[in-house]
C-alpha distance (Angstrom), angle and dihedral (degrees) to the residues before:
residue distance angle dihedral
M1 . . .
G2 3.83 . .
R3 3.75 122.5 .
E4 3.83 95.2 -107.1
R5 3.85 92.6 50.3
A6 3.82 90.4 45.3
D7 3.82 89.9 51.1
L8 3.79 92.1 50.8
F9 3.78 92.7 46.6
T10 3.78 89.4 50.2
V11 3.82 90.6 53.7
A12 3.88 89.0 53.1
V13 3.79 91.9 49.0
N14 3.80 91.7 47.6
E15 3.87 91.0 52.8
I16 3.72 91.5 52.3
V17 3.80 95.8 45.5
I18 3.86 89.5 48.8
N19 3.81 88.4 52.0
A20 3.81 92.0 48.3
V21 3.80 93.1 50.3
Q22 3.79 95.2 41.6
Y23 3.81 98.9 44.1
G24 3.79 104.0 16.8
G25 3.75 106.3 66.2
G26 3.83 103.8 -70.2
A27 3.81 98.5 -74.1
A28 3.80 140.8 60.0
D29 3.78 137.3 -163.8
V30 3.80 111.2 -135.1
T31 3.82 123.4 -166.5
I32 3.77 124.0 -175.5
T33 3.81 118.7 -161.7
D34 3.76 129.4 -174.0
R35 3.82 104.8 -149.8
G36 3.78 94.8 180.0
D37 3.81 97.4 -111.6
R38 3.78 95.2 40.3
I39 3.78 145.9 19.0
V40 3.81 115.5 -124.1
V41 3.74 124.4 -164.8
D42 3.82 119.2 -167.3
V43 3.82 118.1 -163.4
R44 3.80 117.4 -171.3
D45 3.74 127.3 -177.4
Q46 3.79 137.2 170.9
G47 3.74 97.0 -115.6
G48 3.73 118.3 117.3
L49 3.76 115.9 -135.2
A50 3.79 121.2 -177.4
A51 3.77 95.3 -151.1
V52 3.80 136.0 -21.4
V53 3.73 129.7 -156.6
V54 3.75 115.9 -166.3
P55 3.84 102.7 -134.3
A56 3.82 115.6 -116.1
A57 3.79 92.4 -160.5
L58 3.84 132.1 42.6
P59 3.82 106.9 -87.4
P60 3.83 114.3 -114.1
A61 3.81 117.3 -86.5
D62 3.80 91.9 -111.2
Q63 3.82 93.4 54.9
I64 3.81 109.1 99.1
H65 3.77 99.3 -153.6
G66 3.82 140.6 29.1
R67 3.77 103.4 68.5
G68 3.82 95.4 104.3
L69 3.81 94.3 60.7
W70 3.84 90.7 42.0
L71 3.77 91.6 52.5
A72 3.81 93.3 45.5
R73 3.82 88.8 52.4
R74 3.81 90.5 52.5
L75 3.86 93.8 46.9
C76 3.83 100.4 42.2
D77 3.79 132.8 61.5
E78 3.80 90.6 -131.3
V79 3.84 135.4 9.7
T80 3.77 121.9 -174.1
V81 3.81 126.3 -178.5
T82 3.82 118.8 -162.6
P83 3.80 114.8 -176.7
S84 3.77 119.7 -167.2
A85 3.80 139.7 166.4
V86 3.83 90.2 -92.5
G87 3.80 99.1 45.8
T88 3.71 146.6 -61.3
H89 3.80 126.7 -68.1
V90 3.80 119.3 -159.6
T91 3.80 120.8 -172.8
L92 3.82 121.2 -163.5
T93 3.79 121.0 -171.8
A94 3.80 132.9 -168.6
A95 3.75 121.3 -174.4
L96 3.80 116.7 -130.1
P97 3.77 122.5 -137.0
D98 3.70 118.6 -104.9
G99 3.85 109.9 -85.7
């Protein structure tokens, strides 16, 4: 992964970790996995969300929240959000260039 791509992926991860800490109970578990063809970051918190839709468009300027997920979606190859009764699990994926 080139430096610019790594920097952008880091911004996305940072946004999600900040959200997890701020809205998910004050702490987050972060796991980074190299799967050979991609890097996968899993962020888990203890906040309970009923449902989350990753915005496809930039939220309006007067909307207080929602930009972190929007930005992560723009900077990652894949973003999934899985809410449950015990917390929220966000997975961010960035493809790696061929060797």
